[in-house]
A tleap script that builds the chain and sets N, CA, C and O, in Angstrom:
source leaprc.protein.ff14SB
mol = sequence {
  NMET THR GLU ASP ILE ILE LYS LEU ILE GLN
  GLU LEU GLY PHE PRO ILE ALA LEU SER GLY
  ALA LEU ALA PHE VAL LEU TYR ARG VAL ILE
  MET TRP LEU LEU VAL SER LYS VAL ASP SER
  VAL LEU GLN ASN PHE GLU ARG ARG HIE GLU
  PHE LEU ALA GLU LYS MET ASP GLY SER ILE
  ASP LYS THR GLU ARG ASN GLY LYS ASP LEU
  ALA LYS ILE LYS SER ASP LEU LYS ILE ILE
  VAL ASP TYR ILE LEU LYS GLY CLYS
}
set mol.1.N position { -15.952 -61.013 5.610 }
set mol.1.CA position { -14.729 -59.892 5.669 }
set mol.1.C position { -13.663 -60.654 5.875 }
set mol.1.O position { -12.739 -60.636 5.062 }
set mol.2.N position { -13.626 -61.455 7.012 }
set mol.2.CA position { -12.510 -62.117 7.343 }
set mol.2.C position { -12.076 -63.413 6.256 }
set mol.2.O position { -10.954 -63.880 6.059 }
set mol.3.N position { -13.243 -63.760 5.708 }
set mol.3.CA position { -13.134 -64.955 4.548 }
set mol.3.C position { -12.222 -64.153 3.315 }
set mol.3.O position { -11.331 -64.699 2.664 }
set mol.4.N position { -12.593 -62.970 3.189 }
set mol.4.CA position { -11.801 -62.151 2.150 }
set mol.4.C position { -10.407 -62.050 2.256 }
set mol.4.O position { -9.601 -62.284 1.355 }
set mol.5.N position { -10.103 -61.602 3.678 }
set mol.5.CA position { -8.897 -61.516 3.986 }
set mol.5.C position { -8.076 -62.809 4.047 }
set mol.5.O position { -6.860 -62.863 3.858 }
set mol.6.N position { -8.812 -63.758 4.310 }
set mol.6.CA position { -7.949 -65.252 4.417 }
set mol.6.C position { -7.667 -65.446 2.976 }
set mol.6.O position { -6.514 -65.695 2.624 }
set mol.7.N position { -8.781 -65.338 1.981 }
set mol.7.CA position { -8.233 -65.672 0.619 }
set mol.7.C position { -7.336 -64.789 -0.022 }
set mol.7.O position { -6.640 -65.166 -0.964 }
set mol.8.N position { -7.305 -63.612 0.436 }
set mol.8.CA position { -6.245 -62.799 -0.099 }
set mol.8.C position { -4.919 -63.185 0.367 }
set mol.8.O position { -4.003 -63.015 -0.438 }
set mol.9.N position { -4.643 -63.662 1.488 }
set mol.9.CA position { -3.505 -64.137 2.284 }
set mol.9.C position { -3.107 -65.550 1.460 }
set mol.9.O position { -1.962 -65.821 1.097 }
set mol.10.N position { -4.074 -66.238 1.283 }
set mol.10.CA position { -3.596 -67.529 0.552 }
set mol.10.C position { -3.119 -67.185 -0.879 }
set mol.10.O position { -2.071 -67.661 -1.315 }
set mol.11.N position { -3.932 -66.318 -1.634 }
set mol.11.CA position { -3.700 -66.016 -3.008 }
set mol.11.C position { -2.303 -65.151 -3.118 }
set mol.11.O position { -1.631 -65.392 -4.121 }
set mol.12.N position { -1.880 -64.337 -2.355 }
set mol.12.CA position { -0.705 -63.280 -2.394 }
set mol.12.C position { 0.310 -63.811 -1.508 }
set mol.12.O position { 1.469 -63.577 -1.852 }
set mol.13.N position { 0.140 -64.459 -0.468 }
set mol.13.CA position { 1.101 -64.890 0.589 }
set mol.13.C position { 0.943 -63.932 1.426 }
set mol.13.O position { 0.383 -62.862 1.188 }
set mol.14.N position { 1.526 -64.341 2.640 }
set mol.14.CA position { 1.497 -63.563 4.026 }
set mol.14.C position { 2.525 -62.507 3.784 }
set mol.14.O position { 2.034 -61.411 4.056 }
set mol.15.N position { 3.556 -62.427 3.445 }
set mol.15.CA position { 4.348 -61.039 3.382 }
set mol.15.C position { 4.055 -59.947 2.425 }
set mol.15.O position { 4.300 -58.760 2.644 }
set mol.16.N position { 3.496 -60.439 1.315 }
set mol.16.CA position { 2.818 -59.395 0.636 }
set mol.16.C position { 1.525 -58.653 1.193 }
set mol.16.O position { 1.342 -57.437 1.228 }
set mol.17.N position { 0.652 -59.685 1.629 }
set mol.17.CA position { -0.568 -59.315 2.228 }
set mol.17.C position { -0.353 -58.202 3.172 }
set mol.17.O position { -0.884 -57.097 3.056 }
set mol.18.N position { 0.713 -58.665 4.415 }
set mol.18.CA position { 0.980 -57.785 5.494 }
set mol.18.C position { 1.539 -56.406 4.693 }
set mol.18.O position { 1.118 -55.286 4.980 }
set mol.19.N position { 2.436 -56.628 3.766 }
set mol.19.CA position { 3.040 -55.421 3.391 }
set mol.19.C position { 1.832 -54.341 2.651 }
set mol.19.O position { 1.897 -53.124 2.823 }
set mol.20.N position { 0.965 -54.863 1.986 }
set mol.20.CA position { -0.461 -54.032 1.751 }
set mol.20.C position { -1.092 -53.316 2.882 }
set mol.20.O position { -1.528 -52.166 2.939 }
set mol.21.N position { -1.039 -54.345 3.854 }
set mol.21.CA position { -2.005 -53.951 5.133 }
set mol.21.C position { -1.182 -52.682 5.931 }
set mol.21.O position { -1.750 -51.654 6.299 }
set mol.22.N position { 0.076 -52.925 6.097 }
set mol.22.CA position { 1.043 -51.948 6.589 }
set mol.22.C position { 1.001 -50.580 5.710 }
set mol.22.O position { 0.990 -49.473 6.248 }
set mol.23.N position { 0.981 -50.752 4.442 }
set mol.23.CA position { 1.015 -49.525 3.560 }
set mol.23.C position { -0.223 -48.876 3.821 }
set mol.23.O position { -0.216 -47.646 3.871 }
set mol.24.N position { -1.370 -49.548 4.009 }
set mol.24.CA position { -2.768 -48.820 4.183 }
set mol.24.C position { -2.717 -47.999 5.828 }
set mol.24.O position { -3.260 -46.934 6.120 }
set mol.25.N position { -1.976 -48.792 6.624 }
set mol.25.CA position { -1.964 -48.235 7.866 }
set mol.25.C position { -1.227 -46.982 7.901 }
set mol.25.O position { -1.657 -46.017 8.532 }
set mol.26.N position { -0.149 -46.954 7.258 }
set mol.26.CA position { 0.852 -45.901 7.139 }
set mol.26.C position { 0.269 -44.685 6.272 }
set mol.26.O position { 0.489 -43.518 6.598 }
set mol.27.N position { -0.327 -44.958 5.390 }
set mol.27.CA position { -1.312 -44.044 4.566 }
set mol.27.C position { -2.158 -43.322 5.392 }
set mol.27.O position { -2.091 -42.094 5.343 }
set mol.28.N position { -3.105 -43.973 6.296 }
set mol.28.CA position { -3.993 -43.437 7.121 }
set mol.28.C position { -3.102 -42.626 8.335 }
set mol.28.O position { -3.557 -41.516 8.613 }
set mol.29.N position { -2.281 -42.915 8.844 }
set mol.29.CA position { -1.585 -42.279 9.951 }
set mol.29.C position { -1.081 -41.149 9.298 }
set mol.29.O position { -1.211 -40.038 9.814 }
set mol.30.N position { -0.496 -41.310 8.178 }
set mol.30.CA position { 0.228 -39.712 7.446 }
set mol.30.C position { -1.088 -38.855 7.025 }
set mol.30.O position { -1.072 -37.634 7.182 }
set mol.31.N position { -2.123 -39.452 6.536 }
set mol.31.CA position { -3.233 -38.518 6.245 }
set mol.31.C position { -3.712 -37.877 7.549 }
set mol.31.O position { -4.065 -36.698 7.512 }
set mol.32.N position { -3.751 -38.530 8.655 }
set mol.32.CA position { -4.527 -37.993 9.802 }
set mol.32.C position { -3.431 -37.101 10.380 }
set mol.32.O position { -3.879 -36.132 10.993 }
set mol.33.N position { -2.142 -37.195 10.334 }
set mol.33.CA position { -1.298 -36.129 10.970 }
set mol.33.C position { -1.330 -34.994 9.802 }
set mol.33.O position { -1.523 -33.808 10.068 }
set mol.34.N position { -1.146 -35.425 8.629 }
set mol.34.CA position { -1.326 -34.139 7.624 }
set mol.34.C position { -2.328 -33.076 7.996 }
set mol.34.O position { -2.056 -31.894 8.210 }
set mol.35.N position { -3.752 -33.745 8.059 }
set mol.35.CA position { -5.026 -33.164 8.257 }
set mol.35.C position { -5.025 -32.368 9.532 }
set mol.35.O position { -5.494 -31.230 9.552 }
set mol.36.N position { -4.588 -32.851 10.432 }
set mol.36.CA position { -4.576 -32.290 11.881 }
set mol.36.C position { -3.499 -31.219 11.982 }
set mol.36.O position { -3.653 -30.205 12.663 }
set mol.37.N position { -2.365 -31.494 11.254 }
set mol.37.CA position { -1.514 -30.288 11.209 }
set mol.37.C position { -1.754 -29.203 10.362 }
set mol.37.O position { -1.394 -28.119 10.822 }
set mol.38.N position { -2.229 -29.194 9.326 }
set mol.38.CA position { -2.770 -28.444 8.262 }
set mol.38.C position { -3.801 -27.795 8.998 }
set mol.38.O position { -3.593 -26.582 8.976 }
set mol.39.N position { -4.988 -28.135 9.744 }
set mol.39.CA position { -6.085 -27.464 10.205 }
set mol.39.C position { -5.427 -26.737 11.371 }
set mol.39.O position { -5.910 -25.646 11.674 }
set mol.40.N position { -4.443 -27.174 12.029 }
set mol.40.CA position { -3.943 -26.326 13.031 }
set mol.40.C position { -3.005 -25.158 12.421 }
set mol.40.O position { -2.983 -24.036 12.925 }
set mol.41.N position { -2.323 -25.475 11.425 }
set mol.41.CA position { -1.703 -24.239 10.764 }
set mol.41.C position { -2.533 -23.325 10.271 }
set mol.41.O position { -2.224 -22.153 10.487 }
set mol.42.N position { -3.691 -23.583 9.553 }
set mol.42.CA position { -4.667 -22.611 9.053 }
set mol.42.C position { -5.201 -21.862 9.957 }
set mol.42.O position { -5.271 -20.646 9.783 }
set mol.43.N position { -5.761 -22.580 11.296 }
set mol.43.CA position { -6.437 -21.859 12.266 }
set mol.43.C position { -5.276 -20.668 12.951 }
set mol.43.O position { -5.678 -19.539 13.233 }
set mol.44.N position { -3.846 -21.066 13.166 }
set mol.44.CA position { -3.246 -20.284 13.651 }
set mol.44.C position { -2.727 -18.971 12.621 }
set mol.44.O position { -2.376 -17.885 13.083 }
set mol.45.N position { -2.746 -19.234 11.418 }
set mol.45.CA position { -2.615 -18.348 10.363 }
set mol.45.C position { -3.688 -17.367 10.171 }
set mol.45.O position { -3.430 -16.227 9.787 }
set mol.46.N position { -4.916 -17.774 10.428 }
set mol.46.CA position { -6.157 -17.012 10.556 }
set mol.46.C position { -6.088 -16.151 11.649 }
set mol.46.O position { -6.148 -14.929 11.514 }
set mol.47.N position { -5.943 -16.807 12.908 }
set mol.47.CA position { -5.828 -15.978 14.117 }
set mol.47.C position { -4.760 -14.541 13.845 }
set mol.47.O position { -5.081 -13.358 13.960 }
set mol.48.N position { -3.518 -15.074 13.484 }
set mol.48.CA position { -2.427 -14.181 13.167 }
set mol.48.C position { -2.757 -13.116 12.290 }
set mol.48.O position { -2.401 -11.946 12.438 }
set mol.49.N position { -3.515 -13.614 11.288 }
set mol.49.CA position { -3.943 -12.733 10.195 }
set mol.49.C position { -4.854 -11.596 10.698 }
set mol.49.O position { -4.753 -10.432 10.308 }
set mol.50.N position { -5.753 -12.035 11.598 }
set mol.50.CA position { -6.819 -11.285 11.949 }
set mol.50.C position { -6.255 -10.206 12.997 }
set mol.50.O position { -6.821 -9.118 13.106 }
set mol.51.N position { -5.267 -10.491 13.668 }
set mol.51.CA position { -4.678 -9.824 14.804 }
set mol.51.C position { -3.771 -8.709 14.146 }
set mol.51.O position { -3.697 -7.576 14.622 }
set mol.52.N position { -3.070 -9.126 12.987 }
set mol.52.CA position { -2.222 -7.975 12.304 }
set mol.52.C position { -2.999 -7.229 11.487 }
set mol.52.O position { -2.472 -6.213 11.034 }
set mol.53.N position { -4.207 -7.487 11.156 }
set mol.53.CA position { -5.209 -6.708 10.364 }
set mol.53.C position { -5.595 -5.785 11.428 }
set mol.53.O position { -5.453 -4.581 11.214 }
set mol.54.N position { -6.047 -6.171 12.506 }
set mol.54.CA position { -6.559 -5.124 13.607 }
set mol.54.C position { -5.482 -4.059 14.008 }
set mol.54.O position { -5.741 -2.855 14.011 }
set mol.55.N position { -4.196 -4.599 14.365 }
set mol.55.CA position { -2.928 -3.834 14.344 }
set mol.55.C position { -2.706 -3.021 13.541 }
set mol.55.O position { -2.284 -1.943 13.961 }
set mol.56.N position { -2.884 -3.191 12.151 }
set mol.56.CA position { -2.448 -2.191 11.207 }
set mol.56.C position { -3.487 -1.321 11.230 }
set mol.56.O position { -3.208 -0.125 11.143 }
set mol.57.N position { -4.675 -1.663 11.332 }
set mol.57.CA position { -5.709 -0.392 11.140 }
set mol.57.C position { -5.641 0.464 12.470 }
set mol.57.O position { -6.134 1.591 12.434 }
set mol.58.N position { -5.091 0.029 13.586 }
set mol.58.CA position { -4.871 0.855 14.516 }
set mol.58.C position { -3.763 1.892 14.271 }
set mol.58.O position { -3.752 3.065 14.642 }
set mol.59.N position { -2.803 1.200 13.547 }
set mol.59.CA position { -1.636 1.992 13.256 }
set mol.59.C position { -1.959 3.094 12.291 }
set mol.59.O position { -1.337 4.155 12.328 }
set mol.60.N position { -3.025 2.840 11.333 }
set mol.60.CA position { -3.300 3.815 10.232 }
set mol.60.C position { -4.014 4.924 10.815 }
set mol.60.O position { -3.883 6.117 10.541 }
set mol.61.N position { -4.944 4.273 11.823 }
set mol.61.CA position { -5.671 5.482 12.484 }
set mol.61.C position { -4.824 6.510 13.165 }
set mol.61.O position { -4.984 7.722 13.015 }
set mol.62.N position { -3.744 5.853 14.063 }
set mol.62.CA position { -2.740 6.713 14.682 }
set mol.62.C position { -1.985 7.689 13.612 }
set mol.62.O position { -1.689 8.821 13.997 }
set mol.63.N position { -1.706 7.338 12.455 }
set mol.63.CA position { -1.012 7.846 11.479 }
set mol.63.C position { -1.677 9.005 11.116 }
set mol.63.O position { -1.035 10.046 10.972 }
set mol.64.N position { -3.307 8.957 10.888 }
set mol.64.CA position { -3.953 10.018 10.450 }
set mol.64.C position { -4.273 10.962 11.609 }
set mol.64.O position { -4.532 12.139 11.362 }
set mol.65.N position { -4.267 10.559 12.701 }
set mol.65.CA position { -4.407 11.677 13.975 }
set mol.65.C position { -3.266 12.178 14.041 }
set mol.65.O position { -3.301 13.382 14.297 }
set mol.66.N position { -2.039 11.657 13.886 }
set mol.66.CA position { -0.731 12.581 13.906 }
set mol.66.C position { -0.650 13.294 12.816 }
set mol.66.O position { -0.319 14.464 13.010 }
set mol.67.N position { -0.856 12.959 11.656 }
set mol.67.CA position { -1.097 13.944 10.695 }
set mol.67.C position { -1.962 15.357 10.801 }
set mol.67.O position { -1.507 16.457 10.486 }
set mol.68.N position { -3.059 15.154 11.216 }
set mol.68.CA position { -4.015 16.013 11.751 }
set mol.68.C position { -3.339 16.984 12.934 }
set mol.68.O position { -3.424 18.212 12.920 }
set mol.69.N position { -2.750 16.312 13.812 }
set mol.69.CA position { -1.910 17.073 14.892 }
set mol.69.C position { -0.927 17.900 14.440 }
set mol.69.O position { -0.879 19.040 14.902 }
set mol.70.N position { -0.056 17.513 13.546 }
set mol.70.CA position { 0.896 17.975 13.047 }
set mol.70.C position { 0.647 19.300 12.140 }
set mol.70.O position { 1.391 20.280 12.162 }
set mol.71.N position { -0.499 19.176 11.352 }
set mol.71.CA position { -1.058 20.434 10.664 }
set mol.71.C position { -1.536 21.440 11.520 }
set mol.71.O position { -1.348 22.643 11.345 }
set mol.72.N position { -2.195 20.900 12.502 }
set mol.72.CA position { -2.745 22.005 13.688 }
set mol.72.C position { -1.441 22.667 14.100 }
set mol.72.O position { -1.369 23.884 13.935 }
set mol.73.N position { -0.230 21.915 14.701 }
set mol.73.CA position { 0.793 22.499 15.367 }
set mol.73.C position { 1.481 23.498 14.171 }
set mol.73.O position { 1.830 24.621 14.537 }
set mol.74.N position { 1.653 23.165 12.947 }
set mol.74.CA position { 1.954 23.951 11.936 }
set mol.74.C position { 1.207 25.379 11.691 }
set mol.74.O position { 1.794 26.435 11.457 }
set mol.75.N position { 0.028 25.234 11.775 }
set mol.75.CA position { -0.776 26.386 11.684 }
set mol.75.C position { -0.483 27.305 12.740 }
set mol.75.O position { -0.218 28.473 12.458 }
set mol.76.N position { -0.504 26.872 14.030 }
set mol.76.CA position { -0.421 27.425 15.195 }
set mol.76.C position { 1.078 28.163 15.123 }
set mol.76.O position { 1.268 29.326 15.477 }
set mol.77.N position { 1.977 27.379 14.664 }
set mol.77.CA position { 3.538 27.963 14.593 }
set mol.77.C position { 3.695 29.050 13.655 }
set mol.77.O position { 4.463 29.984 13.887 }
set mol.78.N position { 2.911 28.956 12.472 }
set mol.78.CA position { 2.641 30.097 11.439 }
set mol.78.C position { 2.125 31.431 12.055 }
set mol.78.O position { 2.615 32.524 11.769 }
set mol.79.N position { 1.053 31.243 12.958 }
set mol.79.CA position { 0.304 32.237 13.608 }
set mol.79.C position { 1.428 33.030 14.403 }
set mol.79.O position { 1.585 34.239 14.234 }
set mol.80.N position { 2.120 32.357 15.189 }
set mol.80.CA position { 3.016 32.786 16.126 }
set mol.80.C position { 4.218 33.462 15.416 }
set mol.80.O position { 4.608 34.596 15.693 }
set mol.81.N position { 4.683 32.782 14.619 }
set mol.81.CA position { 5.844 33.483 13.771 }
set mol.81.C position { 5.290 34.917 13.071 }
set mol.81.O position { 5.896 35.981 13.190 }
set mol.82.N position { 4.071 34.760 12.344 }
set mol.82.CA position { 3.597 35.961 12.022 }
set mol.82.C position { 3.459 36.817 13.043 }
set mol.82.O position { 3.735 37.963 12.692 }
set mol.83.N position { 3.139 36.721 14.178 }
set mol.83.CA position { 2.644 37.633 15.011 }
set mol.83.C position { 3.908 38.373 15.688 }
set mol.83.O position { 3.841 39.506 16.165 }
set mol.84.N position { 5.049 37.588 15.664 }
set mol.84.CA position { 6.218 37.801 16.125 }
set mol.84.C position { 7.045 38.919 15.275 }
set mol.84.O position { 7.698 39.865 15.714 }
set mol.85.N position { 6.817 38.521 13.915 }
set mol.85.CA position { 7.489 39.214 12.836 }
set mol.85.C position { 6.620 40.562 12.599 }
set mol.85.O position { 7.132 41.608 12.200 }
set mol.86.N position { 5.390 40.426 12.863 }
set mol.86.CA position { 4.806 41.797 12.778 }
set mol.86.C position { 5.176 42.772 14.018 }
set mol.86.O position { 5.359 43.977 13.848 }
set mol.87.N position { 5.259 42.218 15.125 }
set mol.87.CA position { 5.706 42.749 16.405 }
set mol.87.C position { 7.181 43.602 16.244 }
set mol.87.O position { 7.433 44.586 16.939 }
set mol.88.N position { 7.943 43.156 15.397 }
set mol.88.CA position { 9.228 43.766 15.483 }
set mol.88.C position { 9.258 44.978 14.383 }
set mol.88.O position { 10.268 45.670 14.255 }
savepdb mol mol.pdb
quit
């Protein structure tokens, strides 16, 4: 392995070999950062999505319950109004 590196430096010259090595290191660092950040963002997105889905399900249940309550109140009011109007 080290013999290959020495041959590469002799053939290309030190500045070009060093530039190639630095490009590789930069590539690895960027890939590591992107992978760690993307995984973090995806996990946060998934948690937030599940939270909002649960919250939305709860609000739909409340809306249905409120609709039923309003229908019951409306029928009760109709009975009261009918009773008052018949009494007069």
